[in-house]
C-alpha positions, 0 to 999 in steps of 0.5 A, spaced: 470 451 215 463 455 215 465 460 210 467 455 204 461 451 206 456 458 205 460 460 199 458 453 196 451 453 198 450 461 195 453 458 188 449 453 188 443 457 189 445 462 184 446 456 179 439 453 180 436 460 180 439 461 173 436 455 171 429 457 173 429 463 170 431 461 164 438 466 163 442 464 158 449 462 158 455 463 153 453 456 150 446 458 149 448 464 145 450 466 138 454 472 139 455 477 133 459 483 132 457 490 129 462 495 127 459 502 125 459 509 126 455 511 132 457 518 133 458 524 128 455 526 122 456 518 119 452 516 125 446 516 121 448 510 117 450 506 123 444 508 128 439 506 122 443 499 121 443 498 129 435 499 129 434 494 123 438 489 127 435 490 133 428 489 129 431 482 126 434 480 132 427 480 136 424 477 131 429 471 130 430 470 138 422 471 139 421 465 134 426 460 138 433 463 136 438 460 131 438 452 132 435 453 139 440 459 141 439 466 142 442 471 138 446 477 141 450 483 137 455 487 141 455 494 138 462 498 137 463 505 134 467 504 128 467 512 127 466 511 119 474 510 119 479 505 118 483 506 125 476 507 129 474 500 126 480 496 127 480 498 134 473 496 135 474 489 131 480 488 135 476 488 141 470 484 138 475 478 136 480 478 141 475 479 147 468 478 145 471 472 141 466 473 135 466 470 128 462 474 124 462 482 124 456 486 121 460 493 118 457 499 115 462 504 112 467 502 106 473 505 110 471 501 116 470 494 112 476 495 108 480 497 114 478 491 118 479 486 112 486 484 114 484 483 121 478 479 119 482 474 114 488 473 119 483 471 124 478 467 119 472 472 121 466 473 116 465 480 115 458 482 111 457 490 109 450 492 108 452 498 103 459 499 103 461 501 096 469 502 096 472 499 090 478 496 094 473 491 098 472 487 092 479 484 092 480 485 100 479 477 102 475 471 102 471 472 108 469 479 106 461 480 103 457 486 101 450 487 099 451 493 095 455 494 088 462 497 088 463 504 086 466 502 080 459 500 078 456 507 080 461 511 078 461 508 071 454 509 070 455 517 073 461 518 068 457 516 062 451 521 064 456 526 065 460 525 059 455 529 055 458 535 058 465 538 056 467 540 063 465 537 070 466 541 077 466 536 083 466 538 090 468 532 094 468 530 101 475 527 103 472 520 105 472 513 102 466 513 099 466 520 095 473 519 093 472 512 090 466 515 086 470 521 084 476 517 082 472 513 077 469 519 074 476 522 073 479 515 070 473 515 065 473 523 063 481 522 062 480 516 057 474 521 053 479 527 053 474 531 057 476 536 063 474 534 071 475 540 076 475 538 083 475 541 090 476 537 096 473 539 103 475 535 110 470 530 113 464 533 116 466 540 114 460 545 114 464 550 110 465 549 103 465 557 101 473 557 099 472 551 095 466 552 091 468 559 090 474 556 086 470 551 083 465 557 080 471 561 078 473 556 073 466 556 070 464 548 069 458 546 065 455 542 071 457 541 078 457 534 081 456 534 089 459 529 092 458 529 100 459 523 105 453 525 109 446 529 107 449 534 113 455 536 108 451 535 102 446 541 105 452 545 107 454 545 099 447 547 097 446 552 102 453 555 100 452 554 092 445 558 093 449 564 097 454 564 091 448 565 086 449 558 082 443 557 078 446 551 073 445 544 073 446 540 079 448 532 080 449 529 086 450 522 089 445 518 094 444 524 099 439 526 094 434 520 097 434 524 104 428 528 105 431 534 108 436 535 102 429 534 097 426 540 101 432 545 099 430 550 093 437 549 090 436 541 090 429 542 085 431 539 079 438 535 081 439 529 078 442 523 082 444 516 082 443 512 088 441 505 090 435 502 086 429 503 089 426 498 094 420 495 091 413 494 095 412 488 098 409 484 104 416 484 107 418 491 106 411 493 109 412 489 115 419 491 116 418 499 115 411 498 119 415 495 125 421 501 124 416 506 125 412 503 131 419 502 134 423 508 133 417 514 131 420 515 124 421 511 117 428 509 115 432 514 113 435 510 107 430 505 104 436 501 101 440 501 107 435 498 112 433 493 107 440 491 105 442 490 113 435 486 114 436 481 108 443 480 110 441 478 118 436 473 115 442 470 110 446 469 116 441 466 119 440 461 114 447 460 113 448 458 121 442 454 121 445 450 115 452 449 117 453 452 124 456 458 127 463 457 124 466 462 119 469 458 114 463 454 113 458 460 113 463 463 108 463 457 103 455 456 104 455 464 102 459 463 095 454 457 094 448 459 096 441 459 092 439 467 091 436 469 097 429 472 096 429 478 100 426 485 101 432 487 095 429 482 091 433 475 089 440 476 091 447 472 091 454 473 091 459 473 086 466 470 087 469 476 090 463 476 095 460 482 091 452 482 091 449 480 084 442 482 083 442 490 084 444 496 080 444 503 081 438 508 079 438 514 076 433 519 079 431 527 079 428 531 085 422 535 083 418 539 088 421 535 093 419 528 091 424 523 087 422 522 080 425 515 077 429 516 070 431 509 070 
C-alpha cells in the first residue's frame, strides 16, 4: 500500500508546485495555430511573420494576456504549398484543438480553407493575395487585397506596350498575377508571351532565351521570392538585355534594389507603410530582437495588425471562432500600422490598394 500512497503525495506536491510557480494550464491559455513557410526560399515570409507574432505575443502576455489568459502560438511549416499546409492544419485542428490559424501564403490559405470551413476554424492571412481566397469561405479573412486588384493595376500600366514578355514562377501568387494580365490583354487584343520556371528554380536561361527571341516590347519579372527574382536579373544581364523591366513586389527587397539591371525597374507592390508611432515602436523592437529591419514592411505591419484585431475580437466575444468571425464582419475600422482597415462581405480587406514604384540608385521612388 505504500507505493500508491507515495504516488498520491508526489502528485499533490507537483500540483502545489505548479500553483506556487504560476505555471499555466490549458484552461489558462488561448492557443492559436500558425501555418506558414519555415523552410525553403519562401521561409523569408514565414519567418518574418513568426518574428512579428512573437513581438506581439510578448506585448500582450506581458500586459496580462487576453481576458486574463496567456496566448500561445503553435508554429507549423506549411512550406508555401497546399499539401504542406493541409498536413500542418490537420495537426493543429485535430491534435492541438486550435480555433484560429494564422496563415501566410496564398496556396496555404486556399489549401486549408475547406478544412477550416468544415471545422469552423477561423483563418486570417496577412498578405495572401490569391484571387480564389475571396470566395473560399466565411471563416477566411485577409489583410491584403486580391491579385485581381494588383493584376488589373499592372495590366493597365502595361497596356501602353503592344507585346509583353512574362517570366513567371510556377506558384500561386505569380500565376495569379499573370492570369489577370492575360485576361486584360486578350480583351485589348494585345500579345502576352509567357515562359514558366519551377518553384525555387535558379536556372531560367532557357526560358529567358526563348522569351528574348520573340522580341517583346517589355519584360515583366514575376517571381515568388527575391531569390528567384535575382536569378532572373542575373541571367537577363548575362544575355545582354537592356530594355525596360517591370516586376512584382520583389522590387521592395534591398538585395534586388542593389542589382545593376534593377535600376529603373518599375514595380507594383503593397502600399507603403506610413510613418507612425506604432510603426516606429514595432520596427525598433524587431531590429533590437532580430538584428535587422523587417524584410517586407507591409507583411510585418499586416501581421502585427491582424494579431491585435484578433485580440480585440476575443476580448469582445471570447475564444469562439464563429463569434469572432461574426465580430470581424461587423467591426469598426481598426486603426493600426496599416491605417484604418476593415473587412468586406468576403473577408477581404477594405482600406488598402497597390502602389506604383520605380527603383532609382537602389532606392524606391513612389510614382503613385
